[in-house]
N, C-alpha and C positions, 0 to 999 in steps of 0.2 A: 407106620412109616412106609412110604412108597419109594422104592429105589428103581431108577431107570436103568436100562441096559448099559447106557453110556457111563453112568456113575459106577455101576458094578465093575465094568471092565477097567475103568481108570483106577479105581481103588485096588482091584486085584493086581493090576500091573504095578502099582506103587508098592504094594506089599511084596510082590515077587522081586522087584528091582532092589528094594531096600533090605530084603532079607539077606542079601549078600554083603551088607555093610560090615558084618563081623570079619569077613575075609578081606575087605578093602581097608579096614582100620589098620591092619598091619602094614599095608603099603602106603596109605596116605589118609590124612584126616578129611572126612567128608563133613561138611557143614550144612545143616538143614536150615531152610528159610534164609538163604543168603542171596536170593535173587531180588532185584529191585521190586518194591511193592509188597514183599512178604511181611515186612515189619508193619507196614500200614494196615495190611489185612488183619493181622493179629491185634493191632491197636484198635481197629474198629470192632473186633469181637470183645475186647476188654471194655470198651465204651458201652457196647450193647448190654454187657453183663452188669455193669455198675455205672449207669448213666448219671452224670452230673453236668448241668449246663454251665456251672461256674468253673469247671476244670478245663484248662486249655489242652489242646491235643498233644502238646509235647509231654505232658504227664503220662498220658496213655501210651505214647511212644516209648517212654522210659520203662513202663511196666511191660510192654510187649518185648522189649529187648531182654528183660530178665526172664520172661517166659520162654523166649527162643533159646536163651542160654540153658535153661532147665531141659528144654527139648533136645538139646545137643549133648546131654549128660552121658547117655549110654545108647547102645544099639537099639534096645527095645523102645526107648523114648523117641529115638530118631524115626523109627518105623511108624509109630502111632502119630507122631507129630506131623510127619510128611503126609500121611493119609488124611489127617484132619485138615491140614492146610490145603491139600488138593481139593477136598470137599468144599472149603470156603471159596476157593477160586472158581470151581465149577458152577457154584450157585451165585457168583458175583456178590458175595456177602456184603461187601462195603457199599454196594449200590442199592441194596434192598431198603425198604422202609423199616422203621423201628419195629412195627408189628410183625412183619415178615422175618426180620432178624430174630425176634423172640421165638417165633414159631420154629425156625430152623434150629436155634439153640436148644429148644425143648426136644427136638427130634434126635439130637446127638448128645443129650445130657448123660447117657450111660457109657460114653466112650472114654478111653484113657486120655485122649487128646483134650476133651472138654474138662475132665477132672484136673489135668495138669495146668491148663490155662486158668481155670476158675480158682483153683487152689492157690496159685501164685498171685493172681490179681487181687483176691480178697485181702491178703496180707500186705502185699507190696503197695497197693494203692493207698490204703489208709495209714501206711507208715512213711509215705513220701513227704519230704520236708516242705515242698510247695503246697501240698494238701493241708499240712498243719497250719501254714500261714493263712490259707483261704478260710479254714474253719475257725481260726483264732486260737488254736491249741498252742500253748507255750512250751510243750514238751514236759519231760519228766522233771520233777523238782528235787530229786535227790541231791544233785550237785549244788543246789541253792538252800540246803538245810532241810529238805523234806517238806511235806505238806503241813506238818504240825508246827515246826519252828520256822519255816521259811515263808511261804506265800499262801498259807491256808485260807486266810481271810481276804485274799486279793481277788475280788470278783469284778474287776474293772471291765471284763469282757461281757458282763451281763448288763441289761438295762436296769435303771433304778427301779426298785419295787414301788408299786402304787399302793399306798396305805391310806385308806379312807375308813372312817367310822360310819356305821349304819346310823341313820338319823334317829331311830327309835332306841338305840342302845342305852343312852343315859336314862330315858324314861323306864326302860325295862329293868335296868340295874337299880334304880331308885325304888321301884315297887316290885321287889323280888319275892312276893308271897307265893306259896305253893299253888294257890288257886289260879293266879295269873299265869304262872309257868305251865300248868296243866292245860289251861285254855289255849295257849299258843301251840302246844304240841298236838292237840287234837283238831286244830283248825283245818278245814278242808281248803286246799289250794287249787282245786280243779276249776 
């Protein structure tokens, strides 16, 4: 991973500035990612991590809001979240192509910021009510009697199965002598 002098200085400055958050917390609450565009930047990261063409951007915005909330949980999270968000901004992450976004995410995959955002996104995204509707998931069935007594056999969300008999099945079943069965098993299909 190649780090430019500018990236190093900005990251170091961010760490130094936010290392004082513990002292500031007693005086006033500091909120990370409160600037305009911060939530959109985190949402673009969430979308790059788990891309789905069918998901509208508002779902990723909801997920980003939750990740930002986790990033504001404590002083350590605020420091790493701020440094990670600064890195996204420096690299204009939301303007990069998907391939370059993936390359950048691979380069920061060992950071606490990446772990926090990815860990939140993987759970929150697939637990989102709008995602359930898009995928056709009806939710837990416990309140409807469980899978056994409730809707175990309700497979209306699946296509009808295609059941066709093989044309030689009846001929094979009528003449089921061991010799014919053995000849079918050893037949070359190359």
